[in-house]
C-alpha positions in Angstrom: 13.3 -77.5 -241.5 15.2 -77.6 -238.2 13.9 -75.4 -235.3 16.5 -74.3 -232.8 15.2 -73.0 -229.4 17.2 -70.1 -228.0 17.7 -69.4 -224.3 14.8 -66.7 -224.4 12.3 -69.0 -225.8 13.2 -71.7 -223.4 12.8 -69.2 -220.5 9.4 -68.2 -221.9 8.3 -71.8 -222.2 9.5 -72.5 -218.7 7.5 -69.5 -217.4 4.5 -70.5 -219.2 4.7 -74.1 -218.0 5.2 -72.8 -214.4 2.2 -70.4 -214.7 0.0 -73.2 -216.2 1.0 -75.6 -213.3 0.2 -72.9 -210.7 -3.1 -72.1 -212.3 -4.0 -75.8 -212.2 -2.9 -76.3 -208.6 -4.8 -73.2 -207.4 -7.9 -73.9 -209.4 -11.1 -74.6 -207.6 -11.4 -78.3 -208.5 -7.9 -79.0 -207.2 -8.3 -77.0 -204.1 -11.5 -78.9 -203.3 -9.6 -82.2 -203.6 -6.9 -80.9 -201.3 -9.7 -80.2 -198.8 -10.7 -83.8 -198.7 -10.4 -85.4 -195.2 -7.2 -87.1 -194.3 -9.2 -90.1 -193.0 -12.6 -91.6 -193.7 -14.1 -94.1 -191.1 -17.0 -96.3 -191.9 -18.8 -99.3 -190.5 -19.0 -102.7 -191.8 -21.9 -103.1 -194.1 -22.3 -99.3 -194.8 -21.2 -96.9 -197.5 -19.4 -93.6 -197.5 -20.0 -91.1 -200.3 -17.2 -88.7 -201.1 -17.7 -85.6 -203.5 -15.0 -85.4 -206.1 -14.3 -82.9 -208.9 -15.5 -84.1 -212.2 -11.8 -83.9 -213.3 -10.7 -86.4 -210.6 -10.8 -90.1 -210.2 -10.1 -92.3 -207.2 -8.3 -95.8 -206.7 -8.4 -98.0 -203.6 -5.6 -100.1 -202.2 -6.6 -102.4 -199.4 -4.7 -105.0 -197.3 -7.5 -107.5 -198.2 -9.2 -107.5 -201.5 -12.6 -108.1 -200.0 -12.2 -105.2 -197.6 -13.7 -102.4 -199.6 -15.1 -101.6 -203.0 -15.7 -98.4 -204.7 -18.1 -97.3 -207.3 -17.3 -93.9 -209.1 -19.6 -91.7 -211.0 -19.2 -88.3 -212.3 -18.3 -86.0 -209.3 -18.6 -88.7 -206.5 -17.0 -91.9 -205.3 -18.9 -94.5 -203.1 -16.9 -96.6 -200.8 -18.5 -99.7 -199.4 -17.1 -101.2 -196.2 -17.2 -105.0 -196.4 -15.2 -106.1 -193.3 -13.0 -104.4 -190.7 -9.5 -103.3 -191.7 -7.8 -100.4 -193.5 -7.2 -99.1 -197.1 -5.7 -96.1 -198.8 -7.6 -94.0 -201.4 -5.5 -92.1 -203.9 -7.3 -89.4 -205.7 -5.7 -88.2 -209.1 -6.4 -85.2 -211.4 -7.3 -86.4 -214.9 -6.4 -89.9 -213.8 -2.7 -89.0 -213.7 -1.5 -86.5 -211.2 -1.8 -87.7 -207.5 -3.5 -84.8 -205.5 -4.5 -86.5 -202.2 -4.2 -89.7 -200.3 -7.0 -90.6 -197.9 -6.8 -93.3 -195.2 -10.0 -95.5 -195.1 -10.8 -97.4 -191.9 -13.6 -99.9 -191.8 -14.7 -100.7 -188.3 -16.9 -103.3 -186.7 -20.5 -102.3 -186.1 -21.1 -100.5 -182.7 -24.5 -100.5 -181.1 -25.4 -97.8 -178.6 -28.6 -97.1 -176.7 -29.7 -93.5 -177.6 -30.6 -91.1 -174.9 -33.0 -88.3 -174.8 -33.8 -88.6 -171.0 -33.6 -85.8 -168.6 -30.9 -86.2 -166.0 -29.7 -84.1 -163.1 -26.0 -83.2 -163.1 -23.9 -82.3 -160.0 -20.3 -81.8 -160.2 -17.4 -80.7 -157.7 -14.6 -78.8 -159.4 -10.9 -79.8 -159.5 -9.8 -76.8 -157.6 -11.9 -73.8 -156.6 -12.8 -71.3 -159.3 -12.3 -67.6 -158.7 -15.3 -65.7 -160.0 -14.3 -62.3 -158.8 -12.4 -60.2 -156.2 -13.8 -58.5 -153.3 -12.2 -55.7 -151.1 -12.2 -56.3 -147.4 -13.9 -54.2 -144.7 -12.6 -50.7 -144.0 -11.7 -50.3 -147.7 -8.8 -52.7 -147.5 -7.9 -53.9 -151.0 -8.2 -57.5 -152.1 -4.9 -59.2 -151.2 -5.5 -61.8 -154.0 -6.2 -59.1 -156.7 -3.0 -57.2 -155.7 -1.0 -60.5 -156.0 -2.3 -60.9 -159.6 -5.1 -63.5 -159.1 -7.8 -63.1 -161.7 -11.4 -64.1 -162.3 -11.4 -67.4 -164.1 -8.2 -68.8 -162.2 -8.6 -72.2 -160.6 -6.8 -72.3 -157.2 -5.7 -75.9 -157.0 -3.4 -75.8 -154.0 -2.2 -73.7 -151.1 1.4 -74.2 -150.0 1.3 -77.6 -152.0 -1.8 -78.8 -150.3 -4.6 -79.7 -152.9 -7.8 -77.7 -152.6 -11.2 -78.6 -154.0 -13.6 -76.8 -151.6 -14.2 -73.2 -150.6 -14.3 -74.2 -147.0 -10.9 -75.9 -147.2 -9.4 -72.8 -148.8 -10.8 -70.6 -146.0 -9.1 -72.9 -143.5 -5.7 -72.9 -145.2 -5.5 -69.1 -145.4 -6.6 -68.4 -141.8 -3.6 -66.4 -140.6 -1.3 -63.6 -141.6 1.5 -65.9 -143.0 2.4 -65.5 -146.6 0.8 -68.3 -148.8 1.8 -69.7 -152.1 -1.2 -70.3 -154.3 -1.0 -72.7 -157.3 -3.2 -71.6 -160.1 -4.5 -73.1 -163.3 -5.1 -70.2 -165.7 -6.4 -71.3 -169.2 -4.5 -74.6 -168.9 -1.2 -73.2 -167.6 -0.1 -73.6 -164.1 1.2 -70.6 -162.2 2.4 -69.8 -158.7 1.8 -66.6 -156.8 2.6 -65.5 -153.2 -0.3 -63.7 -151.2 -0.5 -62.6 -147.7 -4.2 -62.9 -146.2 -5.4 -59.8 -144.4 -7.7 -59.5 -141.5 -11.2 -58.3 -142.4 -12.3 -55.5 -140.2 -15.9 -56.7 -140.3 -15.4 -60.0 -138.4 -11.6 -60.2 -137.8 -11.2 -63.3 -140.1 -8.2 -63.6 -142.4 -9.2 -63.5 -146.0 -7.7 -63.5 -149.6 -10.5 -61.1 -150.9 -11.9 -63.5 -153.6 -15.3 -65.0 -154.4 -14.9 -68.7 -155.3 -17.1 -71.5 -156.6 -16.5 -75.2 -156.1 -19.6 -76.9 -157.4 -22.4 -76.7 -160.0 -25.8 -78.4 -160.5 -28.4 -78.5 -163.3 -30.5 -80.7 -165.5 -29.5 -81.8 -169.0 -30.2 -84.5 -171.7 -28.5 -87.9 -171.8 -26.9 -88.4 -175.3 -26.1 -92.2 -175.3 -25.3 -95.2 -173.2 -22.9 -98.0 -174.2 -24.3 -101.4 -173.0 -20.9 -103.0 -173.5 -18.9 -100.8 -171.2 -21.5 -98.8 -169.2 -20.1 -95.5 -170.6 -22.4 -92.6 -171.2 -22.3 -89.1 -172.7 -24.7 -86.3 -172.0 -25.3 -82.6 -172.6 -23.4 -82.2 -175.9 -21.7 -79.2 -174.6 -19.5 -78.2 -171.7 -20.4 -77.2 -168.3 -19.1 -73.7 -167.9 -19.1 -71.2 -165.1 -21.9 -68.7 -165.5 -19.7 -65.7 -164.5 -16.4 -66.4 -166.2 -17.3 -68.9 -169.0 -14.5 -71.2 -167.8 -15.0 -74.9 -168.4 -15.2 -76.5 -165.1 -12.8 -79.4 -164.5 -14.3 -82.2 -162.5 -12.9 -83.7 -159.4 -16.1 -85.6 -158.7 -19.5 -85.6 -160.3 -22.7 -87.6 -160.5 -25.7 -87.9 -162.8 -29.0 -88.1 -160.8 -32.7 -88.6 -161.6 -34.2 -85.5 -163.2 -37.6 -84.4 -164.3 -38.9 -81.8 -166.9 -42.3 -80.3 -166.5 -42.1 -77.9 -169.4 -40.1 -75.4 -171.6 -39.5 -71.8 -171.1 -39.4 -70.4 -174.6 -36.4 -68.5 -175.7 -36.6 -64.8 -176.6 -34.2 -62.3 -178.3 -31.3 -62.0 -176.0 -32.3 -64.9 -173.7 -31.9 -68.6 -174.5 -34.8 -71.0 -173.8 -34.5 -73.4 -170.9 -36.1 -76.6 -169.6 -38.2 -76.2 -166.4 -36.9 -79.1 -164.4 -36.0 -80.5 -161.0 -33.2 -82.7 -159.7 -33.7 -85.5 -157.2 -30.8 -84.7 -154.9 -31.8 -87.3 -152.3 -32.3 -90.1 -154.9 -29.5 -92.7 -155.6 -27.1 -91.5 -158.3 -27.5 -93.0 -161.7 -23.7 -92.8 -162.5 -20.4 -91.1 -162.2 -19.1 -88.2 -164.2 -15.4 -88.4 -165.0 -14.8 -85.6 -167.6 -16.3 -82.3 -168.7 -15.3 -81.0 -172.2 -16.4 -79.2 -175.3 -18.6 -81.9 -176.5 -20.3 -82.8 -173.2 -19.8 -84.7 -170.0 -18.8 -88.4 -169.9 -18.7 -91.1 -167.3 -20.2 -94.5 -166.3 -23.6 -95.5 -165.3 -24.1 -97.8 -162.3 -26.8 -99.8 -163.9 -28.0 -100.7 -167.4 -30.2 -98.2 -169.3 -32.9 -98.9 -171.9 -34.7 -96.6 -174.2 -38.4 -97.3 -174.8 -38.1 -96.2 -178.4 -35.0 -98.2 -179.3 -34.9 -101.1 -176.8 -32.3 -102.9 -178.9 -30.1 -99.8 -179.4 -29.0 -98.4 -182.8 -25.9 -98.7 -184.9 -23.4 -95.8 -184.8 -22.5 -94.4 -188.0 -19.5 -92.2 -188.8 -19.7 -88.7 -190.1 -18.8 -89.9 -193.6 -21.8 -92.1 -193.7 -24.4 -89.5 -192.7 -26.8 -88.4 -195.5 -28.7 -85.1 -195.8 -32.4 -85.2 -195.4 -35.1 -86.3 -192.8 -34.1 -87.6 -189.4 -35.3 -87.6 -185.9 -33.9 -86.4 -182.6 -34.8 -87.7 -179.1 -35.7 -85.3 -176.2 -37.7 -84.8 -173.0 -39.6 -81.5 -173.0 -42.4 -82.3 -170.7 -43.6 -84.8 -168.2 -44.4 -87.4 -170.9 -40.9 -88.8 -171.1 -38.5 -89.3 -174.1 -40.2 -88.5 -177.6 -38.9 -88.5 -181.1 -39.1 -85.3 -183.1 -38.7 -84.8 -186.8 -35.7 -82.7 -188.2 -33.9 -82.4 -191.4 -30.0 -82.7 -191.7 -29.0 -79.7 -193.9 -25.3 -79.9 -193.5 -22.4 -82.2 -192.5 -19.0 -80.7 -192.1 -15.5 -81.5 -190.8 -14.8 -80.7 -187.2 -12.3 -77.9 -186.6 -10.9 -75.9 -183.7 -13.6 -73.2 -184.3 -16.5 -75.5 -185.0 -16.6 -78.7 -182.8 -20.0 -79.7 -184.0 -20.5 -81.2 -187.5 -24.2 -81.4 -188.1 -26.6 -78.6 -188.8 -30.2 -79.5 -188.2 -33.4 -77.7 -189.3 -36.3 -78.6 -186.9 -39.4 -79.6 -189.0 -41.7 -81.0 -186.2 -44.5 -78.6 -185.5 -44.9 -79.8 -181.9 -41.2 -79.2 -181.1 
């Protein structure tokens, strides 16, 4: 018997096929594959484990056959980095439909000296930060506020002349001539005109703003690179206490610091280190940048860690495993100590979540 498909039946089959395709593409297994990272980085001699749907398989194509190998089990593929180079992993649904291509980079082993030491931090801002407006004597309104200057703005120049210190700002606006202020507001450069006014209290000409040009405190060193002298510290940005603005650095130094104890946190108040900075001691290094993940710069002299004198190998995020680990910190006068923790989550970085490890502290002392 010969079956003839009419237009209506063809349309129904087309709709059914489209619906089935959409259902497959929107299914949880396929969506989880699409969420795989675009790039996996690993170190020579180490493995990376990638979770896959049981319906998926992976294949690797490398520029050199000896570069990587992979071992696939149900729901996971293990990539072994043998030597530096690059490869491409293709993930297929049911071994047929390509869903995702992931770039694989194998890099040479990198050794860093871990931190944990307490260091003093002192920075000068690139520009002066406006932390608030203040009316002048006699009830005279703040000229800067009337001109549109806001708390959180960085005044970087007056009439084109760079400004990095509050004292210099006062010198440049001492007079009743109109001034052109160059501002940095949330990364955007603005220009406003403002005419300083004489303060009835002391006859000085003022803009009517409170400004800050420096910050100092104590933090924890994260790492030191013996090959380059580079260091990282804090693990978070230095921000202004009043405005929350990340302070741009024009000049900064790390200094010797000491910790005598910890003031425990309470509900509504974060804990803090009880510490001191040796401002008169020679600086340990120069700070060149301040950002979401900490401060960075160069140390003037080599640094060693008594717990890891030879340093430790750096692993990429894809090589990190859940389970027991240790963190290094200084919480009293005894110097750097290791404390037990558990890695409970490793995630991809994003704009809203810069940090990728979630730790649970298991050390009773800490």
